[in-house]
C-alpha positions as YAML, in Angstrom:
chain: A
units: angstrom
residues:
- id: 1
  name: MET
  ca: [26.08, -27.30, 48.29]
- id: 2
  name: ALA
  ca: [24.25, -27.95, 51.54]
- id: 3
  name: GLU
  ca: [27.45, -27.34, 53.55]
- id: 4
  name: MET
  ca: [28.02, -24.12, 51.67]
- id: 5
  name: THR
  ca: [24.46, -22.94, 52.28]
- id: 6
  name: GLU
  ca: [24.32, -23.97, 55.94]
- id: 7
  name: GLY
  ca: [27.72, -22.46, 56.74]
- id: 8
  name: ARG
  ca: [27.11, -19.44, 54.53]
- id: 9
  name: PHE
  ca: [30.28, -20.08, 52.53]
- id: 10
  name: ARG
  ca: [30.54, -18.69, 49.01]
- id: 11
  name: HIS
  ca: [33.74, -20.66, 48.17]
- id: 12
  name: MET
  ca: [35.18, -23.99, 49.32]
- id: 13
  name: PRO
  ca: [38.53, -25.56, 48.71]
- id: 14
  name: ILE
  ca: [38.80, -28.81, 46.76]
- id: 15
  name: VAL
  ca: [41.60, -31.03, 47.98]
- id: 16
  name: ASP
  ca: [43.12, -34.15, 46.44]
- id: 17
  name: GLU
  ca: [43.47, -37.50, 48.20]
- id: 18
  name: VAL
  ca: [46.50, -36.27, 50.21]
- id: 19
  name: GLY
  ca: [44.95, -32.96, 51.29]
- id: 20
  name: ARG
  ca: [46.70, -30.67, 48.74]
- id: 21
  name: LEU
  ca: [44.59, -27.85, 47.32]
- id: 22
  name: ALA
  ca: [43.34, -28.86, 43.89]
- id: 23
  name: GLY
  ca: [41.11, -25.90, 43.33]
- id: 24
  name: ILE
  ca: [38.35, -23.67, 44.61]
- id: 25
  name: VAL
  ca: [34.56, -24.08, 43.93]
- id: 26
  name: SER
  ca: [32.15, -21.28, 44.18]
- id: 27
  name: ILE
  ca: [28.40, -21.37, 44.88]
- id: 28
  name: GLY
  ca: [27.98, -19.86, 41.50]
- id: 29
  name: ASP
  ca: [29.81, -22.76, 39.84]
- id: 30
  name: ILE
  ca: [27.53, -25.24, 41.61]
- id: 31
  name: VAL
  ca: [24.38, -23.37, 40.65]
- id: 32
  name: LYS
  ca: [25.51, -23.17, 37.06]
- id: 33
  name: ALA
  ca: [26.17, -26.87, 36.96]
- id: 34
  name: LYS
  ca: [22.86, -27.72, 38.49]
- id: 35
  name: LEU
  ca: [21.02, -25.43, 36.08]
- id: 36
  name: GLU
  ca: [22.72, -27.00, 33.07]
- id: 37
  name: SER
  ca: [21.89, -30.50, 34.32]
- id: 38
  name: ALA
  ca: [18.22, -29.48, 34.81]
- id: 39
  name: GLU
  ca: [18.04, -28.02, 31.36]
- id: 40
  name: GLU
  ca: [19.38, -31.21, 29.89]
- id: 41
  name: GLU
  ca: [16.87, -33.23, 31.81]
- id: 42
  name: VAL
  ca: [13.97, -30.99, 30.63]
- id: 43
  name: THR
  ca: [15.20, -31.49, 27.02]
- id: 44
  name: LEU
  ca: [15.15, -35.23, 27.48]
- id: 45
  name: TYR
  ca: [11.62, -35.24, 28.86]
- id: 46
  name: LYS
  ca: [10.41, -32.97, 26.12]
- id: 47
  name: ASP
  ca: [11.88, -35.27, 23.51]
- id: 48
  name: PHE
  ca: [10.26, -38.24, 25.23]
- id: 49
  name: VAL
  ca: [6.84, -36.55, 25.49]
- id: 50
  name: THR
  ca: [6.83, -35.39, 21.82]
- id: 51
  name: LEU
  ca: [8.07, -38.71, 20.47]
- id: 52
  name: ASP
  ca: [5.94, -39.79, 17.57]
- id: 53
  name: TRP
  ca: [4.56, -43.25, 18.65]
- id: 54
  name: ARG
  ca: [3.15, -43.88, 15.22]
- id: 55
  name: ALA
  ca: [6.49, -44.09, 13.54]
- id: 56
  name: SER
  ca: [7.60, -47.61, 12.80]
...
């Protein structure tokens, strides 16, 4: 994502180990994935914080 931001690229090619085009990733794809990951992390922390410590 840093390369995309610094180079002001909205899309970047994804290549396989021999350099063939495997796909294209957009900045939107990356932002969406990061947001989903952050939401999962928030849920984990919320569950941890609200854990009932009195339960046996």
